C-alpha positions in Angstrom: -17.8 -14.2 -35.7 -20.1 -13.7 -38.7 -21.5 -16.9 -40.1 -24.5 -15.9 -42.3 -24.9 -14.0 -45.6 -27.5 -11.3 -45.8 -30.5 -12.4 -48.0 -30.3 -11.1 -51.6 -26.6 -10.9 -51.9 -24.8 -13.0 -54.5 -21.2 -12.7 -53.4 -19.3 -15.2 -55.4 -16.4 -16.5 -53.3 -16.6 -13.9 -50.5 -16.8 -15.1 -46.9 -18.8 -13.1 -44.4 -15.7 -13.1 -42.1 -13.7 -11.3 -44.7 -16.5 -8.7 -45.2 -16.8 -8.2 -41.5 -13.1 -7.7 -41.1 -13.0 -5.2 -44.0 -15.7 -3.1 -42.3 -13.9 -3.3 -39.0 -11.1 -1.3 -40.6 -13.4 1.6 -41.2 -13.5 2.8 -37.6 -13.0 6.5 -38.2 -16.3 8.4 -38.0 -16.4 11.0 -40.7 -18.9 13.8 -40.3 -20.2 15.2 -43.6 -22.6 17.7 -45.1 -22.7 16.3 -48.6 -21.6 12.9 -50.0 -18.5 14.4 -51.7 -17.0 15.4 -48.3 -15.8 11.8 -47.9 -14.7 10.7 -51.3 -13.7 7.5 -53.0 -10.7 5.7 -51.2 -11.5 7.6 -48.0 -14.5 5.3 -47.5 -12.1 2.4 -47.1 -10.9 3.7 -43.8 -13.7 6.0 -42.6 -17.4 5.7 -42.1 -19.7 8.4 -43.3 -23.4 9.0 -44.0 -24.1 12.1 -46.2 -25.6 14.9 -44.2 -24.7 13.4 -40.8 -22.2 15.5 -38.8 -23.2 14.3 -35.3 -20.9 11.6 -34.0 -23.7 9.9 -31.9 -25.9 9.5 -35.0 -23.0 8.3 -37.2 -22.2 5.8 -34.5 -25.8 4.4 -34.6 -25.4 3.8 -38.4 -22.0 2.3 -38.0 -23.2 -0.1 -35.2 -26.2 -1.1 -37.4 -24.1 -2.0 -40.4 -21.6 -3.7 -38.1 -24.3 -5.9 -36.7 -25.7 -6.7 -40.1 -22.3 -8.0 -41.2 -21.5 -9.8 -37.9 -24.9 -11.5 -37.6 -25.9 -11.8 -41.2 -28.9 -9.5 -40.6 -31.2 -8.6 -43.5 -32.3 -5.1 -44.5 -35.5 -5.6 -42.5 -33.4 -6.5 -39.4 -31.2 -3.4 -40.0 -34.1 -1.1 -40.4 -36.0 -2.6 -37.4 -33.0 -2.0 -35.1 -32.0 1.4 -36.2 -35.2 3.2 -37.1 -36.5 3.6 -33.5 -33.2 5.0 -32.4 -33.2 7.6 -35.2 -36.8 8.5 -34.3 -35.8 9.0 -30.7 -33.0 11.3 -31.7 -35.2 13.3 -34.1 -33.4 12.0 -37.1 -36.4 10.6 -39.1 -38.1 12.3 -42.0 -36.9 15.7 -43.3 -34.0 16.9 -41.3 -32.4 20.3 -41.6 -28.6 20.0 -41.5 -26.0 22.8 -41.5 -22.5 22.8 -43.0 -20.2 23.1 -40.0 -17.7 25.0 -42.2 -19.9 27.5 -44.0 -23.2 27.5 -42.1 -25.1 26.6 -45.3 -28.3 24.7 -44.6 -30.1 22.0 -46.5 -32.8 19.4 -46.0 -31.8 15.7 -46.0 -34.4 12.9 -45.7 -34.1 9.8 -43.6 -36.8 7.2 -44.5 -36.9 3.5 -45.5 -35.4 4.2 -48.9 -32.5 6.0 -47.3 -31.9 3.2 -44.9 -31.9 0.7 -47.8 -29.3 2.7 -49.7 -27.0 2.9 -46.6 -27.3 -0.8 -46.0 -26.8 -1.7 -49.6 -23.7 0.5 -50.2 -21.9 -0.5 -47.1 -22.5 -4.2 -47.3 -21.6 -4.4 -51.0 -18.4 -2.5 -50.4 -17.5 -4.6 -47.4 -18.1 -7.8 -49.4 -16.1 -6.5 -52.3 -13.2 -5.7 -50.0 -13.6 -9.2 -48.5 -13.5 -10.8 -51.9 -10.2 -9.0 -52.6 -8.7 -10.2 -49.3 -9.6 -13.7 -50.3 -8.2 -13.3 -53.8 -4.9 -12.1 -52.3 -4.8 -15.3 -50.1 -5.6 -17.7 -52.9 -3.8 -16.0 -55.8 -1.3 -18.9 -56.1 -4.1 -21.3 -57.1 -6.5 -18.6 -58.5 -4.4 -15.9 -60.1 -7.2 -14.3 -62.1 -10.2 -12.1 -61.4 -13.5 -12.3 -63.2 -16.1 -9.6 -63.7 -19.7 -10.7 -63.5 -23.0 -8.8 -63.7 -26.4 -10.1 -62.7 -27.2 -10.5 -66.4 -30.8 -9.1 -66.2 -32.7 -6.1 -67.5 -31.4 -3.9 -64.6 -27.7 -4.2 -65.5 -26.3 -1.0 -66.9 -25.2 -1.1 -70.5 -21.8 0.3 -69.5 -21.3 -2.5 -67.0 -22.7 -5.3 -69.2 -19.7 -4.8 -71.6 -17.4 -5.9 -68.7 -19.4 -9.1 -68.0 -17.1 -12.2 -68.5 -13.9 -10.2 -68.4 -11.0 -12.2 -67.0 -7.7 -10.5 -66.2 -4.7 -11.2 -63.8 -5.3 -10.0 -60.3 -2.5 -7.4 -60.6 -3.9 -5.9 -63.8 -4.3 -2.1 -63.4 -7.8 -2.4 -64.7 -8.9 -3.5 -61.3 -7.6 -0.4 -59.6 -10.6 1.5 -61.0 -13.1 -1.1 -62.2 -13.3 -3.4 -59.3 -17.0 -3.8 -58.6 -19.3 -2.4 -57.4 -19.0 0.5 -59.7 -21.8 2.8 -58.7 -24.8 3.4 -56.5 -26.9 0.2 -56.2 -24.4 -1.6 -58.6 -24.8 -5.4 -58.1 -21.7 -6.4 -60.2 -19.0 -8.4 -58.5 -15.4 -9.5 -59.2 -14.0 -12.7 -57.8 -10.9 -14.9 -58.1 -10.8 -17.8 -60.5 -8.3 -20.3 -61.8 -7.7 -21.1 -65.5 -9.7 -24.3 -64.9 -12.6 -22.3 -63.5 -12.6 -20.1 -66.6 -12.7 -23.2 -68.8 -15.7 -24.4 -66.9 -17.5 -21.0 -67.4 -16.7 -21.2 -71.1 -18.1 -24.8 -71.3 -21.3 -23.5 -69.7 -21.6 -21.0 -72.6 -20.3 -17.8 -70.9 -18.4 -15.6 -73.3 -15.0 -14.9 -71.7 -13.0 -11.8 -72.6 -9.3 -11.7 -72.1 -8.4 -8.1 -73.0 -9.1 -5.1 -70.9 -11.3 -2.7 -72.9 -10.0 0.8 -73.5 -10.8 3.2 -70.7 -12.2 6.6 -71.5 -12.1 9.2 -68.7 -14.3 12.1 -68.0 -13.7 15.0 -65.6 -15.6 15.2 -62.3 -15.4 18.4 -60.2 -15.9 17.9 -56.5 -18.2 20.8 -55.5 -17.1 20.6 -52.0 -13.4 20.9 -52.5 -13.1 22.1 -56.1 -10.8 19.2 -56.9 -10.9 17.9 -60.5 -10.5 14.2 -60.9 -10.6 11.7 -63.8 -13.5 9.2 -63.6 -13.8 6.3 -66.1 -16.9 6.5 -68.2 -19.5 4.0 -66.9 -18.4 4.4 -63.2 -20.2 6.7 -60.8 -18.0 9.4 -59.3 -16.7 8.1 -55.9 -16.6 4.4 -57.0 -13.5 4.3 -59.2 -11.3 2.6 -56.6 -10.6 -0.8 -55.3 -11.9 -1.0 -51.6 -9.7 -3.9 -50.7 -6.5 -2.5 -52.2 -6.4 1.0 -50.5 -3.2 1.9 -48.7 -4.9 2.4 -45.3 -2.2 4.2 -43.4 -2.0 6.9 -46.1 -5.8 7.3 -46.2 -6.1 7.5 -42.4 -3.5 10.2 -42.4 -5.3 12.1 -45.1 -8.7 11.8 -43.4 -7.3 13.0 -40.1 -5.7 16.0 -41.8 -9.1 16.9 -43.3 
């Protein structure tokens, strides 16, 4: 079982085992032409890489992330393991891909930066789901969730306003604002007790006890035409709680697609 945490990840109270088990629930391989093809909650039960419709290539990426979570592999380990396999299959550099539904063609690029994005998003979402699983187990003693940013110059202004927010685990705010809340978002939410909160306050951290008003904007999925409401400050596709998804419903929906 997983025992190590990938370098560079500050994961609060998450356990690698919880993150690994969360990823293990994403066994469905989901071919896609653009990132909108597999949207939001669907990622909690399916595995997709934008522009990859070949099952064998998708399986390579899935196995690579699986190994990173199981063995605590770093980005360098992930890249070293998967890059030669992608090169062998002709999936390195600029790749022309075709939409299996319409025949539309586009160029997608697989390089070191793309591998980093795939590694980053999948591990962060898995650890987020793992933190939620742990929060559910410990909610009798830690009935609150706390939002934390990395508190540096890279934090988005929209996310900085949520830093130090403490709300009950069952507060609806966490349905849409449970971190990470965007591409390369480093924020995290984790369970705390009232005593924990008091310690944070004693350390000088400003604690917020009321959920801020949520302003929504419309997002049109260019693949499906579906219009959805996305909270301002959250990237489209991230306004969901990866640990709280009703998996049976999402599996049925993905299979129907």
